[in-house]
N, C-alpha and C positions, 0 to 999 in steps of 0.2 A: 474450672476451670481450675488451672495449677493452686497449688496452696503451699507455701514456703516452712518447712519445718526445722528449727533452731537444733542441730546436733552437736555434740563435741564430746573428745573423748572415744570409747570402745562402744563401738555400736552393734547391734547383732538385727538383721536385716533377714525373713522368713516369707517366702511365697508359697502359695497355697493353689490349689485347682477346685473348683466348686463343681463336683461331678453333677450328670443327672439329675439324682437324687436328692441335689440338698445338703449333698457330705462333703465337709472340708478335707480335703487331702493334704498335707506337706508336699511340696514337692523338690525344696532346696532351702538351704540356707548359709549365708556367710556371718563372719564377723570382720570389721576392720577399726582400725583408730583413725582419726581425723588429723592428728599428728601428720601421719605420712601420706595425705594426699595431698600429694604435689603439684603432677602432671595439668600443663597449663592449656586453656582453649580457648579461641575466639568466639564467642556463642553464635555465631554467623555461619558457622562451618559444621556444629557439629550434629544436626539434623530431626534437634527436640525441636517441639512443638510449638514452646513458646516462651520465648526471652524475654518478654516487656518487664520493664522495671529494673534489667541489671546494666548496671552503668558501667560505660567503658568496653561493655561486650568482653568481659572477662568472666570465663568460666573455670573452675578447677574439676578433671574427672578423675575416674576411679572405673579401671577394666580390670575383672575376675575373668579368667580363662575357666571353663568345665573343672579341670584336675582341681580346680581353689573351692571351689564348691561344693560343702557338705551333703551329700547325697547323692546330688548328679555327678559327683567324681568316681561313686559305686557304679556306675552305668558304664561298666567295660565293651559290653558287645554293641552301644548307644542305639537300644533298643528306646527310649524316652527322649536323652538328648543329643541332637546330630555332636560327633567329636570336637569341632571350632566352636561348641554354643560357648559366649561369653557373656556378661555381664556389665554393662559401662550405666553410672554413674555418675550425673552432674551437679557440680554444685557450687554453688555463688556465693562471697562473702558476704555476710552481715555487716550491716552498720549501727554503730552504739546506741543509737535512737528508736532501734527496734529492739534492742532488749529490754527484757521485764526488770 
């Protein structure tokens, strides 16, 4: 199932592909700061697999187009990534009781 991971501040996310010979190949990565994640969405509209446990159905989202993804943005001829490729991440607020 889904597992929540608390994050705050500068975050780096990396995507890898596992090849047929079990070799991990880095596809792309990006950085963002949680302070700038401000786009609001209702969880029933986002298409996510599960939003169980999210109170009042409010999520924040961050969408990064191909030009903002390190490595993917170098694919000018669109051999690996479509020209409209993007990554969209959904966030929910943490409650004080969840803080370690």
